[in-house]
C-alpha positions as CSV (number, residue, x, y, z in Angstrom):
1,X,-9.6,21.3,-48.6
2,X,-11.6,22.8,-51.5
3,X,-12.3,26.4,-50.8
4,X,-11.6,29.9,-52.3
5,X,-9.0,31.4,-50.0
6,X,-8.5,34.5,-52.2
7,X,-10.2,36.8,-49.7
8,X,-8.4,35.4,-46.7
9,X,-8.2,32.6,-44.3
10,X,-7.6,31.9,-40.6
11,X,-5.0,29.4,-39.6
12,X,-3.8,28.9,-36.0
13,X,-3.2,32.3,-34.4
14,X,-2.9,34.1,-37.8
15,X,-5.2,35.5,-40.4
16,X,-3.8,35.6,-44.0
17,X,-4.9,38.3,-46.4
18,X,-3.5,37.2,-49.8
19,X,-4.8,40.3,-51.7
20,X,-2.9,42.5,-49.2
21,X,0.2,40.3,-49.0
22,X,0.2,40.0,-45.2
23,X,-0.7,37.8,-42.3
24,X,-2.1,39.3,-39.0
25,X,-1.4,37.8,-35.6
26,X,-3.0,38.2,-32.2
27,X,-1.3,41.6,-31.8
28,X,-3.3,42.7,-34.9
29,X,-0.1,44.0,-36.6
30,X,0.3,43.1,-40.3
31,X,3.3,41.0,-41.1
32,X,4.1,41.4,-44.8
33,X,5.1,38.6,-47.0
34,X,6.7,38.5,-50.5
35,X,4.2,37.5,-53.2
36,X,5.7,34.1,-53.8
37,X,5.8,33.3,-50.1
38,X,2.2,34.2,-49.8
39,X,1.4,32.0,-52.8
40,X,3.2,29.1,-51.1
41,X,1.2,29.7,-47.9
42,X,-2.1,29.8,-49.8
43,X,-1.2,26.6,-51.7
44,X,-0.4,24.8,-48.5
45,X,-3.7,26.1,-47.0
46,X,-5.7,24.9,-50.0
47,X,-4.2,21.4,-49.6
48,X,-4.4,21.2,-45.8
49,X,-4.3,18.8,-44.0
50,X,-2.7,17.0,-46.9
51,X,1.0,17.6,-47.8
52,X,2.3,19.0,-51.1
53,X,5.5,17.8,-52.6
54,X,8.2,20.3,-53.4
55,X,7.6,19.7,-57.1
56,X,3.9,20.4,-56.7
57,X,4.5,23.6,-54.9
58,X,7.1,24.8,-57.4
59,X,4.7,24.1,-60.3
60,X,1.7,25.8,-58.6
61,X,3.6,28.9,-57.6
62,X,6.3,29.3,-60.3
63,X,4.5,27.5,-63.1
64,X,6.6,26.3,-66.0
65,X,9.5,28.6,-65.3
66,X,12.8,26.9,-64.8
67,X,13.7,27.6,-61.2
68,X,15.8,25.8,-58.7
69,X,14.6,24.3,-55.4
70,X,16.3,27.1,-53.6
71,X,13.4,29.6,-54.4
72,X,11.0,27.3,-52.5
73,X,13.4,26.8,-49.6
74,X,13.8,30.6,-49.4
75,X,10.0,31.1,-49.5
76,X,9.5,28.5,-46.7
77,X,12.2,30.3,-44.6
78,X,10.4,33.6,-45.1
79,X,7.2,32.1,-43.9
80,X,8.7,30.6,-40.9
81,X,10.4,33.9,-40.0
82,X,7.1,35.8,-40.2
83,X,5.2,33.1,-38.3
84,X,7.9,32.5,-35.7
85,X,7.9,28.8,-36.6
86,X,10.9,26.6,-35.9
87,X,11.7,23.7,-38.3
88,X,12.8,21.5,-35.3
89,X,9.4,21.9,-33.5
90,X,7.0,23.3,-36.1
91,X,3.6,24.7,-35.1
92,X,2.6,25.7,-38.6
93,X,4.7,24.3,-41.4
94,X,6.0,20.7,-41.2
95,X,8.8,19.6,-43.4
96,X,8.3,16.0,-44.7
97,X,11.8,14.7,-45.5
98,X,12.4,14.0,-49.2
99,X,8.8,14.9,-50.0
100,X,7.6,18.4,-49.2
101,X,5.6,20.4,-46.7
102,X,2.3,20.4,-44.9
103,X,0.3,23.1,-43.1
104,X,-0.4,21.6,-39.6
105,X,-3.3,23.8,-38.4
106,X,-6.9,23.9,-39.3
107,X,-7.8,26.4,-42.1
108,X,-11.0,28.4,-42.1
109,X,-11.8,30.6,-45.1
110,X,-12.8,34.2,-44.5
111,X,-16.5,34.7,-45.1
112,X,-17.5,37.7,-47.1
113,X,-20.8,39.0,-45.9
114,X,-23.3,40.2,-48.5
115,X,-24.5,43.8,-48.0
116,X,-28.1,44.2,-46.8
117,X,-30.6,44.7,-49.6
118,X,-32.2,48.0,-50.1
119,X,-36.0,48.1,-50.1
120,X,-38.3,50.0,-52.5
121,X,-41.0,52.4,-51.5
122,X,-43.4,49.4,-50.9
123,X,-41.0,47.7,-48.4
124,X,-40.0,45.0,-50.8
125,X,-36.4,44.2,-51.6
126,X,-35.2,46.5,-54.4
127,X,-33.6,45.1,-57.5
128,X,-29.9,44.5,-56.8
129,X,-27.7,47.2,-58.2
130,X,-24.0,47.9,-57.9
131,X,-22.7,51.4,-57.5
132,X,-19.3,51.8,-59.0
133,X,-16.4,54.3,-59.1
134,X,-17.1,58.0,-58.6
135,X,-20.9,57.4,-58.1
136,X,-20.0,55.3,-55.1
137,X,-17.5,57.9,-53.9
138,X,-20.0,60.7,-54.1
139,X,-22.6,58.6,-52.1
140,X,-20.4,57.4,-49.4
141,X,-17.2,59.1,-48.0
142,X,-16.0,55.7,-46.6
143,X,-16.3,54.2,-50.1
144,X,-13.9,57.0,-51.3
145,X,-11.2,55.8,-49.0
146,X,-11.7,52.2,-49.9
147,X,-11.8,53.0,-53.6
148,X,-8.6,55.1,-53.4
149,X,-6.8,52.4,-51.4
150,X,-7.9,49.6,-53.7
151,X,-7.0,51.6,-56.8
152,X,-3.5,52.3,-55.5
153,X,-3.2,48.7,-54.4
154,X,-4.2,47.4,-57.8
155,X,-1.7,49.6,-59.5
156,X,1.0,48.6,-57.1
157,X,0.3,45.0,-57.8
158,X,0.9,45.5,-61.4
159,X,4.5,46.4,-60.5
160,X,5.1,44.2,-57.5
161,X,3.7,40.9,-58.7
162,X,6.0,40.5,-61.7
163,X,7.2,37.0,-62.3
164,X,10.8,37.9,-62.0
165,X,10.5,39.4,-58.6
166,X,10.6,36.4,-56.3
167,X,11.5,38.1,-53.1
168,X,9.4,41.2,-53.0
169,X,7.5,42.1,-49.8
170,X,4.3,44.1,-49.9
171,X,4.0,47.1,-47.5
172,X,0.8,49.0,-46.8
173,X,-0.3,50.8,-49.9
174,X,-1.2,54.1,-48.3
175,X,1.4,56.0,-46.3
176,X,0.2,57.5,-43.0
177,X,-1.5,60.8,-43.3
178,X,0.7,63.7,-42.5
179,X,-0.2,65.8,-39.4
180,X,-2.7,68.5,-40.4
181,X,-3.1,67.1,-43.9
182,X,-6.6,66.3,-45.2
183,X,-7.3,64.2,-48.3
184,X,-9.6,65.8,-50.8
185,X,-10.9,63.6,-53.6
186,X,-9.6,64.9,-56.9
187,X,-8.0,63.2,-59.9
188,X,-4.7,64.7,-58.7
189,X,-5.1,63.2,-55.2
190,X,-5.7,59.7,-56.7
191,X,-2.4,60.1,-58.6
192,X,-0.7,61.3,-55.4
193,X,-1.9,58.2,-53.5
194,X,-0.6,55.9,-56.2
195,X,2.8,57.8,-56.3
196,X,3.2,57.7,-52.5
197,X,2.6,53.9,-52.6
198,X,5.2,53.4,-55.3
199,X,7.7,55.9,-53.6
200,X,7.6,53.8,-50.4
201,X,9.0,50.8,-52.3
202,X,12.2,52.8,-53.0
203,X,13.3,51.1,-56.2
204,X,14.5,52.8,-59.5
205,X,11.5,51.5,-61.4
206,X,9.0,52.6,-58.8
207,X,10.6,56.0,-58.5
208,X,10.3,56.5,-62.3
209,X,6.6,55.5,-62.3
210,X,5.9,57.7,-59.3
211,X,7.6,60.6,-61.2
212,X,5.2,60.0,-64.2
213,X,2.2,60.0,-61.9
214,X,3.2,63.2,-60.0
215,X,4.1,65.1,-63.2
216,X,0.6,64.3,-64.4
217,X,-0.8,65.3,-61.0
218,X,0.8,68.8,-61.2
219,X,-0.3,69.2,-64.8
220,X,-3.9,68.7,-63.6
221,X,-3.5,70.8,-60.4
222,X,-0.5,73.2,-60.8
223,X,-1.2,74.6,-57.3
224,X,-0.9,71.2,-55.5
225,X,1.9,71.9,-53.0
226,X,2.1,68.3,-51.6
227,X,2.4,66.9,-55.2
228,X,5.3,69.3,-56.0
229,X,7.0,68.5,-52.8
230,X,6.8,64.7,-53.3
231,X,7.9,65.2,-56.9
232,X,11.0,67.0,-55.6
233,X,11.7,64.2,-53.2
234,X,11.5,61.7,-56.1
235,X,14.0,63.7,-58.1
236,X,16.2,63.8,-55.1
237,X,16.2,60.0,-54.6
238,X,16.7,59.4,-58.3
239,X,19.8,61.5,-58.2
240,X,21.2,60.6,-54.8
241,X,20.1,57.0,-54.2
242,X,19.8,55.5,-57.7
243,X,22.1,57.8,-59.7
244,X,19.6,57.7,-62.6
245,X,19.9,61.5,-63.1
246,X,23.1,63.6,-63.5
247,X,23.9,65.2,-60.2
248,X,23.5,68.9,-60.9
249,X,20.5,68.4,-63.2
250,X,18.7,66.1,-60.7
251,X,19.3,68.3,-57.7
252,X,18.2,71.4,-59.4
253,X,15.0,69.7,-60.5
254,X,14.5,68.6,-56.9
255,X,15.1,72.1,-55.6
256,X,12.8,73.8,-58.1
257,X,9.9,71.4,-57.3
258,X,10.4,71.9,-53.6
259,X,10.5,75.7,-54.0
260,X,7.4,75.6,-56.2
261,X,5.6,73.8,-53.3
262,X,6.5,76.6,-50.9
263,X,5.5,79.3,-53.4
264,X,2.1,77.7,-53.4
265,X,2.0,77.1,-49.7
266,X,4.7,78.7,-47.5
267,X,3.4,76.7,-44.6
268,X,3.8,73.2,-46.0
269,X,6.3,71.7,-43.5
270,X,7.5,68.6,-45.5
271,X,8.6,70.9,-48.3
272,X,10.7,72.9,-45.9
273,X,12.2,69.6,-44.7
274,X,12.9,68.6,-48.3
275,X,14.8,71.9,-48.9
276,X,16.7,71.4,-45.7
277,X,17.9,68.1,-47.0
278,X,19.1,69.6,-50.3
279,X,20.8,72.5,-48.4
280,X,22.5,70.0,-46.1
281,X,23.6,67.2,-48.5
282,X,24.2,69.1,-51.8
283,X,25.0,72.7,-50.9
284,X,26.6,71.8,-47.5
285,X,24.8,74.9,-46.4
286,X,24.0,74.0,-42.8
287,X,22.7,77.4,-41.8
288,X,20.2,77.4,-44.6
289,X,19.2,73.8,-43.8
290,X,18.7,74.7,-40.2
291,X,16.4,77.6,-41.0
292,X,14.2,75.4,-43.2
293,X,14.3,72.6,-40.7
294,X,13.3,74.8,-37.8
295,X,10.3,76.0,-39.9
296,X,9.3,72.4,-40.8
297,X,9.5,71.4,-37.1
298,X,7.3,74.4,-36.1
299,X,4.7,73.5,-38.8
300,X,4.7,69.7,-38.6
301,X,6.6,68.5,-35.5
302,X,5.3,64.9,-35.7
303,X,5.6,64.3,-39.5
304,X,7.9,61.2,-40.1
305,X,9.8,62.9,-42.9
306,X,10.4,66.1,-40.9
307,X,11.7,63.9,-38.0
308,X,13.9,62.0,-40.4
309,X,15.6,65.1,-41.8
310,X,16.0,66.5,-38.3
311,X,17.7,63.3,-37.3
312,X,20.1,63.5,-40.2
313,X,21.0,67.1,-39.2
314,X,21.7,65.8,-35.6
315,X,23.9,63.0,-36.9
316,X,26.0,65.3,-39.1
317,X,26.8,67.3,-35.9
318,X,27.6,64.2,-33.8
319,X,24.4,64.3,-31.8
320,X,23.8,60.6,-32.4
321,X,21.7,59.9,-29.3
322,X,19.3,62.7,-30.2
323,X,19.1,61.5,-33.8
324,X,18.2,58.0,-32.6
325,X,15.4,59.5,-30.4
326,X,14.0,61.3,-33.5
327,X,14.2,58.3,-35.7
328,X,12.6,56.1,-33.1
329,X,9.7,58.5,-33.0
330,X,9.5,58.5,-36.8
331,X,9.5,54.7,-37.0
332,X,6.8,54.6,-34.3
333,X,4.6,56.8,-36.5
334,X,5.4,55.0,-39.8
335,X,6.7,51.5,-38.9
336,X,6.4,50.2,-42.5
337,X,9.0,52.6,-44.1
338,X,12.0,50.7,-45.3
339,X,14.0,54.0,-45.5
340,X,13.2,55.0,-41.9
341,X,14.2,51.5,-40.7
342,X,17.4,51.7,-42.6
343,X,18.3,55.1,-41.3
344,X,17.5,54.1,-37.7
345,X,19.8,51.0,-38.2
346,X,22.6,53.3,-39.5
347,X,22.2,55.6,-36.4
348,X,22.4,52.6,-34.1
349,X,25.5,51.5,-36.0
350,X,27.1,54.9,-35.5
351,X,26.3,54.6,-31.7
352,X,27.8,51.1,-31.6
353,X,24.4,49.6,-30.7
354,X,25.1,46.8,-33.1
355,X,22.3,44.3,-32.1
356,X,19.6,47.0,-32.5
357,X,21.3,48.1,-35.8
358,X,21.1,44.6,-37.2
359,X,17.5,44.2,-36.2
360,X,16.4,47.4,-37.8
361,X,18.3,46.7,-41.1
362,X,16.8,43.2,-41.2
363,X,13.4,44.8,-40.8
364,X,14.2,47.3,-43.6
365,X,15.0,44.4,-45.9
366,X,11.9,42.5,-45.0
367,X,9.8,45.5,-46.0
368,X,11.8,45.9,-49.2
369,X,14.5,43.4,-50.2
370,X,15.7,45.7,-53.0
371,X,16.2,48.9,-51.0
372,X,19.6,50.4,-51.8
373,X,22.3,50.5,-49.1
374,X,20.6,48.5,-46.4
375,X,22.6,45.4,-47.2
376,X,25.8,47.5,-47.3
377,X,25.0,48.8,-43.8
378,X,24.0,45.4,-42.6
379,X,27.4,44.1,-43.8
380,X,29.2,46.9,-41.9
381,X,27.2,46.0,-38.7
382,X,28.1,42.3,-39.1
383,X,31.7,43.1,-39.7
384,X,31.7,45.2,-36.5
385,X,30.3,42.1,-34.8
386,X,33.2,40.0,-36.2
387,X,30.8,37.9,-38.4
388,X,32.9,38.2,-41.6
389,X,31.2,35.5,-43.6
390,X,27.8,36.9,-42.9
391,X,29.1,40.4,-43.7
392,X,30.4,39.2,-47.0
393,X,27.1,37.6,-47.9
394,X,25.3,40.9,-47.1
395,X,27.7,42.9,-49.2
396,X,27.5,40.6,-52.2
397,X,23.7,41.0,-52.2
398,X,23.8,44.8,-52.1
399,X,22.0,46.0,-55.3
400,X,24.0,49.2,-55.8
401,X,27.3,48.4,-57.5
402,X,29.2,51.3,-55.8
403,X,28.3,50.2,-52.3
404,X,28.6,46.5,-53.1
405,X,32.2,46.6,-54.4
406,X,33.5,49.0,-51.7
407,X,31.8,46.8,-49.1
408,X,33.3,43.6,-50.5
409,X,36.7,45.3,-50.4
410,X,36.2,46.1,-46.7
411,X,35.2,42.6,-45.7
412,X,37.9,40.9,-47.8
413,X,40.5,43.0,-46.1
414,X,39.1,42.0,-42.7
415,X,39.4,38.4,-43.9
416,X,43.1,38.9,-44.7
417,X,42.4,38.4,-48.4
418,X,44.2,41.5,-49.7
419,X,44.2,40.3,-53.4
420,X,40.4,40.0,-53.4
421,X,40.1,43.3,-51.5
422,X,42.4,45.1,-54.0
423,X,40.4,43.7,-56.9
424,X,37.0,44.8,-55.5
425,X,38.3,48.2,-54.7
426,X,39.8,48.6,-58.2
427,X,36.5,47.6,-59.7
428,X,34.7,50.1,-57.5
429,X,37.0,52.9,-58.6
430,X,36.8,52.1,-62.3
431,X,33.0,51.4,-62.4
432,X,31.4,52.5,-65.7
433,X,28.8,54.6,-63.9
434,X,31.4,56.2,-61.7
435,X,32.6,55.4,-58.2
436,X,30.7,56.3,-55.0
437,X,33.5,58.4,-53.5
438,X,32.5,58.2,-49.8
439,X,32.4,54.4,-49.5
440,X,35.7,54.1,-51.4
441,X,37.2,56.5,-48.9
442,X,35.7,54.4,-46.0
443,X,37.3,51.3,-47.5
444,X,40.7,52.9,-47.7
445,X,40.4,54.2,-44.1
446,X,39.5,50.7,-42.9
447,X,42.5,49.3,-44.7
448,X,44.7,51.8,-42.9
449,X,45.6,53.8,-46.1
450,X,44.9,57.2,-44.6
451,X,46.2,59.4,-47.3
452,X,44.2,57.6,-50.0
453,X,41.2,57.8,-47.7
454,X,41.6,61.5,-47.3
455,X,42.1,62.0,-51.0
456,X,38.8,60.3,-51.6
457,X,37.0,62.3,-48.9
458,X,38.2,65.4,-50.6
459,X,36.8,64.0,-53.9
460,X,33.6,63.2,-52.1
461,X,33.3,66.8,-51.0
462,X,34.1,68.0,-54.5
463,X,31.5,65.7,-56.0
464,X,28.9,66.7,-53.4
465,X,28.5,63.2,-52.2
466,X,25.8,63.5,-49.5
467,X,27.3,60.9,-47.2
468,X,30.3,63.1,-46.5
469,X,28.2,64.9,-43.9
470,X,28.7,61.8,-41.6
471,X,32.4,62.5,-41.2
472,X,32.1,63.1,-37.4
473,X,30.3,59.9,-36.5
474,X,31.3,57.2,-39.0
475,X,33.4,54.7,-37.0
476,X,35.3,53.6,-40.2
477,X,36.9,57.0,-40.3
478,X,38.2,57.0,-36.7
479,X,41.8,56.5,-37.7
480,X,41.8,59.7,-39.8
481,X,40.8,62.1,-37.1
482,X,44.3,62.5,-35.7
483,X,45.8,63.3,-39.1
484,X,46.9,66.8,-40.1
485,X,44.4,66.9,-43.0
486,X,41.3,66.1,-41.0
487,X,40.5,69.4,-39.3
488,X,40.8,71.5,-42.5
489,X,38.4,69.1,-44.2
490,X,35.9,69.4,-41.4
491,X,36.1,73.1,-41.4
492,X,35.8,73.3,-45.2
493,X,32.6,71.2,-44.9
494,X,31.3,73.6,-42.3
495,X,31.1,71.3,-39.3
496,X,30.6,71.2,-36.4
497,X,27.5,73.4,-36.2
498,X,25.2,73.7,-33.2
499,X,21.5,72.9,-33.6
């Protein structure tokens, strides 16, 4: 067919929105696709009902770049996963052996309706004119929302649609409004929206770009408490998740930004939750964390971030079922957060609810294939389900070197390949950027080397590794809990503590 499908098209039970990177089914829920998978779908729709060869599809989507057939196979698999299509009995995408693929259903382009013409004072159609930018915003509050969303989306696209990022999935550009938070149109609020969009992707590059936007926002509006709070959270993730800042420098930057938010607005709940996170995972000050968290819950009890931090506090004190309840509520409010999905998957893993854990971690990776630690956690879940080969594949794809090598050491030991396990663990310990002490300890514990594991847990405490707060619930450490050194370590950490 010859049609412009840029603005969307209907096919079967789905509506595709290429500019938003999603397809919408009968349930009206957006299912997000990586950019290349969406380009493959759009190319098939443009050609329907005729087939396209694999070579044609690769040339249309990847251009002259030298890529293997595997990238197309992976894109087709992603499409089928999102559409619920089976290769053996396809409803949407037919494989034509040794040739290519065809979209089986009728394609109908989305029609963009023209706006009604204005009339002049004489009742005649007025001369067409377009109202752009801030003029449109001032005239129409709805336009302001559309403008901000489109502006954030366009900026995000500059980062997301890079040729080298084959497997990225787009998530909704705007994060859900926080309870009690209103959006005022200011230059700083525009920067905030862009930064929130980037922060949700949870990659080192996006965190850096979000940091730049937020630092500009607070230079424009020094009394913007939400901007300071989010900037503190960015510093925290750069330090903890990506290790792109030295530990003490990064955590102090995070603390100062969060404290600045509370000086401006002592009743800004998310900033109290942020400080609770710093108190809990850096200072191991659970009393201080509890005070900030209780204040955050009083102010913003339904905020997804507040619920997330409260769940972490519950897990550190072995209240896993309550933590799951909080995280399920959080995901219900913000279902497109890869971090919330990953943490819910981790909580299910701690509770031995392995099927649910795998499902949530898979969803986290659909939302963001590059999110740190989700593949490591997925590997642990698959290992617990005795799927060693799948566990190894997940560990090998983990983007963080520390988690990846410690995870491979775990799985190789389970596969009775001690030489490979020793090699991976040695590489994890001697990494140029420094080892992640907690996963190394977990690997030693899984291998039955209890003294080495406890040594590394002591080191994790000394290095203020935030994951050490999961001592009481991590199943990998079960064999350590009967040793003489266990209880003193728990007491030194300050656990257990009643909520």
